[in-house]
Each structure stands twice: as structure tokens, then as C-alpha cells.
C-alpha positions in Angstrom: -29.4 27.8 -60.0 -30.5 26.0 -63.2 -34.2 26.2 -62.0 -33.9 30.0 -61.4 -32.4 30.4 -64.8 -35.3 28.5 -66.3 -37.9 30.5 -64.4 -36.3 33.9 -65.4 -36.3 32.9 -69.0 -39.9 31.8 -68.9 -40.8 35.2 -67.3 -38.8 37.0 -69.9 -40.6 35.2 -72.7 -44.0 35.9 -71.2 -43.1 39.6 -70.9 -42.0 39.7 -74.6 -45.2 37.9 -75.7 -47.3 40.4 -73.7 -45.5 43.3 -75.2 -46.0 41.9 -78.7 -49.7 41.6 -78.1 -49.9 45.2 -76.8 -47.9 46.4 -79.8 -50.2 44.6 -82.2 -53.3 46.0 -80.5 -51.9 49.6 -80.7 -51.0 49.1 -84.4 -54.6 47.9 -85.1 -56.0 50.8 -83.2 -54.0 53.3 -85.2 -54.8 51.6 -88.5 -57.2 53.8 -90.6 -60.8 52.5 -90.5 -61.7 51.3 -94.1 -64.5 53.6 -95.3 -67.2 52.1 -97.6 -67.6 54.0 -100.8 -69.6 57.2 -100.4 -70.9 56.9 -104.0 -72.1 53.4 -103.3 -73.4 54.0 -99.8 -74.3 57.7 -99.5 -76.4 57.4 -96.3 -74.4 57.1 -93.0 -75.5 56.9 -89.4 -74.2 56.2 -85.8 -75.6 54.0 -83.1 -75.1 55.2 -79.5 -75.9 54.6 -75.8 -75.1 56.4 -72.6 -71.5 55.0 -72.9 -70.9 57.6 -75.6 -71.5 60.5 -73.2 -72.8 63.9 -74.3 -73.1 64.2 -78.1 -73.3 67.4 -80.2 -75.7 66.1 -82.9 -75.6 69.3 -84.9 -71.9 68.8 -85.4 -72.4 65.1 -86.2 -75.0 66.0 -88.8 -72.6 68.6 -90.3 -70.0 65.8 -90.5 -72.2 63.8 -92.8 -74.2 61.7 -90.3 -77.8 61.2 -91.5 -79.3 59.0 -88.9 -78.8 57.8 -85.3 -80.0 54.7 -83.6 -80.2 55.3 -79.8 -80.2 52.6 -77.1 -83.4 52.7 -75.1 -83.6 49.6 -73.0 -82.1 46.2 -72.1 -83.7 43.1 -70.7 -86.7 43.4 -68.5 -86.0 46.6 -66.6 -82.9 48.5 -67.7 -83.5 51.9 -69.3 -80.6 53.8 -70.8 -80.2 56.9 -68.7 -79.5 59.1 -71.7 -82.1 57.8 -74.1 -84.6 60.8 -73.9 -81.8 63.3 -73.7 -80.2 61.8 -76.9 -83.6 61.5 -78.6 -84.5 65.2 -78.0 -81.1 66.5 -79.0 -81.0 64.4 -82.2 -84.5 65.6 -83.1 -83.4 69.3 -82.6 -80.5 68.6 -84.9 -83.0 67.4 -87.6 -81.5 63.9 -87.7 -83.4 60.7 -88.7 -83.9 58.9 -85.4 -84.4 55.2 -84.4 -84.3 53.3 -81.1 -82.9 49.9 -80.1 -83.3 47.3 -77.4 -80.5 45.0 -76.2 -82.0 41.5 -76.1 -81.3 39.3 -73.1 -81.2 35.6 -73.6 -82.2 34.9 -70.0 -85.4 37.0 -69.8 -89.0 36.4 -71.1 -89.5 38.1 -74.4 -92.8 39.7 -73.6 -91.4 41.3 -70.5 -88.6 42.7 -72.6 -91.1 44.0 -75.1 -93.1 45.8 -72.4 -89.9 47.5 -71.1 -89.0 48.7 -74.6 -92.6 49.9 -75.4 -92.8 51.7 -72.0 -89.6 53.5 -72.7 -90.3 54.7 -76.3 -93.8 55.5 -75.3 -95.4 57.6 -78.1 -92.1 59.1 -79.3 -91.9 59.9 -83.0 -89.5 57.3 -84.6 -88.4 57.4 -88.2 -87.1 53.8 -88.4 -88.2 50.3 -87.4 -87.5 49.6 -83.7 -84.3 47.5 -83.6 -83.6 44.4 -81.5 -79.9 43.9 -80.7 -79.2 40.2 -80.7 -75.7 39.1 -79.8 -73.8 36.6 -77.7 -71.5 39.2 -76.2 -72.6 40.1 -72.6 -75.3 37.3 -72.6 -75.2 34.0 -70.8 -73.5 31.3 -72.8 -75.4 28.3 -71.3 -78.9 28.9 -72.7 -80.0 26.6 -75.5 -80.6 28.1 -78.9 -84.2 27.0 -79.1 -85.0 28.8 -75.8 -83.4 32.0 -77.1 -85.3 31.8 -80.3 -88.6 31.3 -78.4 -87.9 34.4 -76.3 -86.9 36.3 -79.4 -90.1 35.3 -81.1 -92.1 36.5 -78.1 -90.4 39.9 -78.2 -90.9 40.3 -82.0 -94.5 39.2 -81.8 -95.4 41.6 -78.9 -93.7 44.6 -80.6 -95.5 43.8 -83.9 -98.8 43.3 -82.2 -98.4 46.7 -80.6 -98.2 48.3 -84.1 -94.4 48.7 -84.3 -92.3 47.8 -87.3 -89.2 45.7 -86.2 -85.6 45.4 -87.4 -83.1 42.9 -86.2 -79.4 43.5 -85.4 -76.7 41.0 -85.1 -73.1 40.1 -86.2 -72.4 37.3 -88.7 -72.1 34.6 -86.0 -75.5 35.7 -84.5 -77.0 35.8 -87.9 -76.0 32.2 -88.6 -77.1 31.0 -85.1 -80.3 33.0 -84.6 -81.6 34.8 -87.7 -80.8 32.6 -90.7 -83.6 30.2 -90.0 -86.3 32.7 -89.0 -89.5 32.5 -91.1 -89.9 36.3 -90.8 -88.4 38.7 -93.4 -87.7 41.6 -91.1 -85.1 44.2 -92.1 -81.6 43.3 -91.1 -79.0 45.5 -89.5 -75.7 43.6 -89.7 -72.3 44.0 -88.0 -69.6 42.9 -90.4 -66.0 44.1 -89.7 -64.0 44.8 -91.7 -65.4 43.2 -94.9 -68.8 43.9 -96.4 -71.6 41.4 -95.5 -71.7 39.5 -98.8 -74.3 36.7 -99.2 -76.7 38.4 -96.7 -79.7 40.5 -97.5 -79.2 43.6 -95.3 -80.6 47.1 -94.9 -78.0 48.6 -92.5 -74.3 47.6 -92.2 -72.3 48.5 -89.1 -68.8 48.6 -90.5 -66.7 49.8 -87.6 -66.7 50.2 -83.8 -63.8 52.7 -84.1 -65.2 55.5 -86.2 -64.6 59.1 -85.4 -67.4 61.7 -85.9 -67.4 65.4 -85.0 -69.5 66.0 -81.9 -68.8 62.5 -80.5 -66.0 62.0 -78.0 -63.9 58.9 -78.7 -64.8 56.1 -81.0 -68.3 55.4 -82.2 -70.1 52.8 -84.3 -70.7 53.9 -87.9 -73.3 52.4 -90.2 -74.3 52.7 -93.9 -77.7 52.1 -95.6 -77.8 49.7 -98.5 -79.1 51.9 -101.2 -79.3 55.4 -102.7 -80.5 58.5 -101.0 -83.8 58.2 -102.9 -84.2 54.6 -101.8 -83.4 55.7 -98.2 -86.1 58.3 -98.3 -88.7 55.8 -99.6 -87.7 53.3 -96.9 -88.0 55.6 -93.9 -91.2 57.2 -95.3 -92.7 53.8 -95.5 -91.8 52.8 -91.9 -91.9 56.1 -90.1 -94.0 56.1 -86.9 -95.6 59.4 -86.5 -96.8 59.6 -82.9 -97.0 62.7 -80.7 -95.6 63.0 -77.3 -95.0 66.0 -75.0 -91.4 67.2 -75.6 
């Protein structure tokens, strides 16, 4: 009887703890997303992939979204199934458009570069092509020096192909992978919820739980580190003007 009583109390305590975790999660989900100052960061954008579904870019633009970074590829062979659809729709809406590749730690860097280049082809891009570097969804048993060697291969092959490159990571990834790089490529940093102090950045992804007209559900929102005039100067300096049949 005493053993049953002990087990039932343990089960009850576990249920209470689980309920508390769920309640805390719901509270955090309902908490308003802290918005960076519009006066300090007037340029805003979203980054998207097929997981965001069909997007009305005209509505997003009307809601104050200036640019979009669209997932194109991942690893050696994956191509986002909505990349071209998103690209063409964003172009029709008059948005500033960029593309990104999710970097795999377990794949040769040159092969990843070829996948990315093959997918963006000669599309007209307004921003440096971005490499998404993060530990999430990547193998955890690959040495840092191997990862950095593959990243260097990827960066070098993209650069040798005439593309300007930008690097994305969170603060942990920045410390592990990017802080010691000899290159001075533009940085797109994820820092939630506080601003990325002590880091020289171009784009700041400040939330994964943003809400924008034309996008169903939550979406990542980013700001540019500068004025509207500085933004125009930056994209005009890196814009790739290629032609491709639309």
C-alpha cells in the first residue's frame, strides 16, 4: 500500500511539473514580441522557406516589410520546393530579394556551393547570397576544424563564381565558427530577445514568432543595421543584376 501511495504521488508530481512547463510555454508564446525601434531600424525583412506555405508578398510589403531572404537549398542536393515560386512572387510585389543556403556540417563545401549556384542560376538577387550556419539540425559529432574547412570551401567557391556572400548564425554559432574567420563578410545574426551587442552586424533576426500580413502563422523578422539611405547604398553596391527567363 505504501509503495502504491509513493508511486501515485510521484505520478501526480510529474503531471504537475508537465502542466507547469506547458503553461510557461503558452505564456511565452502569448507574450508580445519586443519590436526594435522603427526610428533606429527603419528597414525590416522576413526570411522564409517552404515551411511558411503560400505567401502574399504584396500584403507583406504593405505591412512594412522591405526585403525577403528565401531558402534555396540545403546540403548537396536538397532544393526548397517553393524557392522559385517565392522568388517570382516577391519580385512581382517589388520587394528586395535575397537567397540563402542551409549549410550542412557533414557535406563537402564545394558540392554544397554547386547545389546553391545551380538553384539560383542567373536569377537577379539584390543582396549577398547567405550561408545559414547553425548547430540545430546538424550532426553534433563533427570536429569544428572539419566544419570550418568545409565552410571555407563553400565560401571560396561561391566567391570564385562571382557571388557576394553573407554569413548567418546565432550567437553560439558566431562564437564557435565565425569569430575567428579571417574574412570580413557581412553578418546576419540571430539574437533573441536582446540586441546583438559587441558584434559587427548587417542584419539582425530578432524573432521567430513575428506576425506579418500575408504570411500564415509565425515568421522570422529581421532589421537592417542602418538608415534607409545606408540600406539603399548597401544593396546597390552588392546587387547582382543577371537576367533569367521568368
